[in-house]
C-alpha positions in Angstrom: 25.6 -99.8 -120.5 23.4 -99.0 -123.5 23.8 -95.3 -122.9 27.6 -95.7 -122.8 27.5 -97.5 -126.1 25.3 -94.8 -127.7 27.6 -92.0 -126.4 30.7 -93.8 -127.8 28.9 -94.1 -131.2 28.1 -90.4 -131.2 31.6 -89.4 -130.2 33.0 -91.6 -133.0 30.7 -90.1 -135.6 31.5 -86.6 -134.5 35.2 -87.3 -134.6 35.0 -88.7 -138.2 32.8 -85.8 -139.4 35.0 -83.2 -137.7 38.1 -84.7 -139.3 36.5 -84.6 -142.7 35.3 -81.0 -142.1 38.7 -79.8 -141.0 40.3 -81.5 -144.0 37.8 -79.9 -146.4 38.2 -76.5 -144.7 42.0 -76.9 -145.1 42.7 -76.7 -141.4 44.3 -80.2 -141.5 45.9 -82.3 -144.2 45.6 -86.0 -144.9 49.2 -86.3 -143.7 48.3 -84.8 -140.3 48.6 -87.1 -137.3 45.6 -85.3 -135.8 43.5 -86.0 -138.9 44.5 -89.7 -138.9 44.1 -90.0 -135.1 40.6 -88.5 -135.3 39.6 -91.0 -138.0 41.2 -93.9 -136.1 39.6 -93.2 -132.8 36.3 -92.3 -134.4 36.2 -95.5 -136.4 36.9 -97.6 -133.2 34.2 -95.8 -131.2 31.7 -96.0 -133.9 32.6 -99.7 -134.6 31.9 -100.5 -130.9 28.5 -98.9 -131.2 27.7 -100.7 -134.5 28.8 -104.1 -133.1 26.5 -103.8 -130.2 23.6 -102.6 -132.4 24.3 -105.4 -134.9 24.7 -103.0 -137.8 27.2 -105.2 -139.5 27.5 -103.5 -143.0 28.4 -100.2 -141.3 30.7 -102.0 -138.9 32.6 -103.4 -141.8 33.0 -99.9 -143.3 34.4 -98.6 -140.0 36.8 -101.5 -139.7 38.1 -100.6 -143.1 38.2 -96.9 -142.1 40.3 -97.9 -139.1 42.8 -99.7 -141.3 42.9 -96.8 -143.7 43.8 -94.6 -140.8 46.5 -97.1 -139.7 47.9 -97.0 -143.3 47.8 -93.2 -143.1 49.9 -93.2 -139.9 52.3 -95.7 -141.5 52.9 -93.4 -144.5 53.4 -90.4 -142.2 56.1 -92.1 -140.2 57.6 -93.8 -143.3 58.0 -90.3 -144.9 59.4 -88.9 -141.7 62.1 -91.6 -141.6 63.0 -90.9 -145.2 63.4 -87.2 -144.5 65.7 -87.9 -141.5 68.0 -90.1 -143.7 68.6 -87.3 -146.2 
């Protein structure tokens, strides 16, 4: 079980870093569902690892990161609906 938790944490960290790299490299935009999805999944996986390792300050940051990604998805879909109504 410990190995699974560690692997989840590493996958989460890689997803968040890859999303940031792709954003910085201009391969993705902050309005991209892929970018927001990578951040959302990465935050969840990393939060699982941090919870089991009792790294609570970092856990709080990743919970906030998760909600920022949710907010990003909300804005993406809100703007998509606005465009359809035009």
